[in-house]
Residue, then its C-alpha position, 0 to 999 in steps of 0.5 A: m150183144s152184151k149189156v155194155d154194148d146195148r148201153q153204148n148204143e143207147i147213149e149214141k142214139y140219144a146223143a145223135k137225136l139231141l144234136l139233130l134236134a139242135r140242128d132243127i131248132i137252129t134251122v127254124r129260128f135262123r133260116f139264113f143258116d140252112t145252107a151251112l147246116s146242110g153241109i156240115r155232118l155229125k160224127s161220134k168219136p167215143g173217148l174224145a171227151g169234148f167237141t171239135t170240128d174240122g169244117s166237114y164234121i162236128y166230132y163229139d163224144a156221146a157219153y160226154l155230151l149226155r153228162i153235160y146235158m144233165d146240168e145244161p139242157n141247152i148244151a147241144v144247141r149251143l155247141y152246134l151253133h158255136m162250132l157252126l159259126h167257127c166254120i162260117f168265119f173260117h176260124q179253123y183255117q188260120y191256125d198255121k200262121l197265128n198265135k194259137k192260144y190267143w186265136d183260140y180265145a179270140a175266136d171263142i169270144a167272137v162267136e159266143n158274143i154273137i150267140l148271146e146277142m141272138n138272145m136265143p132261149e134254146a141256146s142259153l147256158s148258166r154262165d151267160g150272165e157272167a159272160l155278158d158282164r165280161l163282154h161288156l168290159i171287152k167292148r170298151w177296148v174292142p168295140a167290134l168283136t170280131a176274132e181278128k180284132i180281138y186277136r190283134e188286141f191280145m197280141i198288143n196287150n197280152p192278157s194275164s194268166d188269170m184273164e186267160q183262165e177267165y176267158r176259157r171258163l166263160f167262152t170255151i165250149d169246144f177244143h181247137d187242137g184238131w183245127n185244120d187236121t182233125a179229119e182222119s183222112q183226106d177222104e173225110i174232108i167233104i167241105t173245103k175252105e173254098q166251099w165254106e167261103k161260098i157258103s159264107e157268102r150265101v149266109k151273108t146274102d140270106l141274112k139280109a133277106f131273112s133277118k127283118d129284125k136286125s136286133g141281135s144280128e149286128s155282130l153276126e153281120t160284122n163277123i161275116e163281113e170281116a171273114t169274107r172281105e178281100r184279103y191281100n198278099y203283100r208279098d205279091i203286091l211288092e212284085r209290082f215294084a220289080v223292074t228289069g235291070e242288069e246285074v253282073t252275074v253268069n247267065d246260066d241260060e246261055f252258058d255251056y259248061i261243057y265247052y268252057t271246061y274242055g278249054l280249061m283242061n286242054y288249052g292251058n286254062m283258056p276257056l273256049i267260051e267266055p261266060l256272059e257277064y250280064k243278064e237281065v233280072n227283075k229286081i227292085r231298084e227304085f221305090v218310095i215309102v211314105i209314112d203317115t205320121s199323123a196322130s192316129c199312126r202309132g210308132d210301133i205299128v209303123k216300125k212293124f210295117l217297115r220291118q215287114t216290107y224289108e223282110i219280104l224284100k230281103s227274103s225274096e232276094k228282090f233287091f239289087h245290090h245298089i238301090n234307090v229307096r226314099i222313106i218319107q215321113c209326112d203328116a200335112e207336110i214333108q217332115t223327113d226324107t231318108l235316102i236308102t242305097d243298100e240293104g244295110g241302110f234299110d236295116e239301120f233306118i228301121k233300128n233307129v227311126k224316130l217318127k216326126g209330125f203327128g199333125t193332120t194328114d194331107f196325101r198331096p205333098p209327098f206326091e208333089y215332092v216325089n214328082n219334083l225329085i223325078d224332074k231333078g233326075e233323082f230317079d232313073n225309073l221309079k216304079g212305085l210308091i207305097y203310102f202307109t196311112d190311116g186313110y183320113g187325108i186329101y188324095p191327089e186329083r191327078m194320076p202319077s206316072y208310077d204305081v201307087i199303093f195305099a196301105f191301111l192298117e184295117e178296113d174302115n167304111n167311114r174313110l173316102p175310097v182311094p182313087d181309081w188309079a191307086i191300089k188299096v191294101i189292108l195290112e192288119d193280117e200281115l202285121y199281126e201274124y206270128 
């Protein structure tokens, strides 16, 4: 074996020892991480010139790690903890539907904030003082520093290039180019997203049991709650509004093209079997959208919600050619009621909508109004009502005759729970995807 090989082996050995020691330090300090730590593995990749994870492995360049270690003796603990938190919060599994640059910054800021709150000397870096100052400023406009909330802020108020460089310098410790596809083969994927979800639930449970001193764990708990909360597929939920109806169309299931074509060829363009002109299909004919125009519901978000709803319906071809859709604006009282009878009308409304109201919120008037419309025969078979709101209002006491969805922008434990007869949906992920 050559001296070069001997040196490389020594480098690999010391780097591996450094990372294993880092894992042991984290395990001793934070027992609630033991399940997560036991799952993820280490894998040296010479020439990587950095660190990354795919949820199954932490990949590292041994020589690069030791070079940084000379100036930052706590780097191994810090990067191990940093990437472990990415996995616990599923950050690497959301790359396919988000703005990657902003998600990179948001995810790194969120996990670095947690590590600094932990006040762990063994994980400290020389940049921490500056990072804490910057985090103090970020918290002025994003009080709860989860990756999701930081990301949404970036999508609304794009950071300048100078600020992006600042975020990269103060919060980046690994690179994310390989998120979701770092594993060299499917055989290397030893922990799936579903398994990480179970691990995160276990971490959440153990955190409550082991963490007697809550100082330094607030952001960790907040991020775990955010990561493990129930997600909703808005597209699937809109299927609840599908109703059976007839459209003028060929029923392919009951139409025999052989006999039909034979007749055309041999009997002077006379088909032997006439095609059935009607078939039953499940499409959306009637529903109501209520927009809460209280002061807390911003116009740009309302328009995004309407656009998202329209695009889902349009792309899924769930509209009948003729529809009966009411879009109602309401704060504490009905402000406007717009009737939409076709797709073009929906598109025109979104382009020109002007919100009215901006007072307090009362959910009851729209239900009373819609019930009166039903009594007047304005609907043949109303399937459901979607209420887009901040959630701070008075709910109706009685269950209506149609399905109801209360669509909220974000989770909020301070508002009252929705009635048992209604469906609750959180739309924040839907409205900020790119």
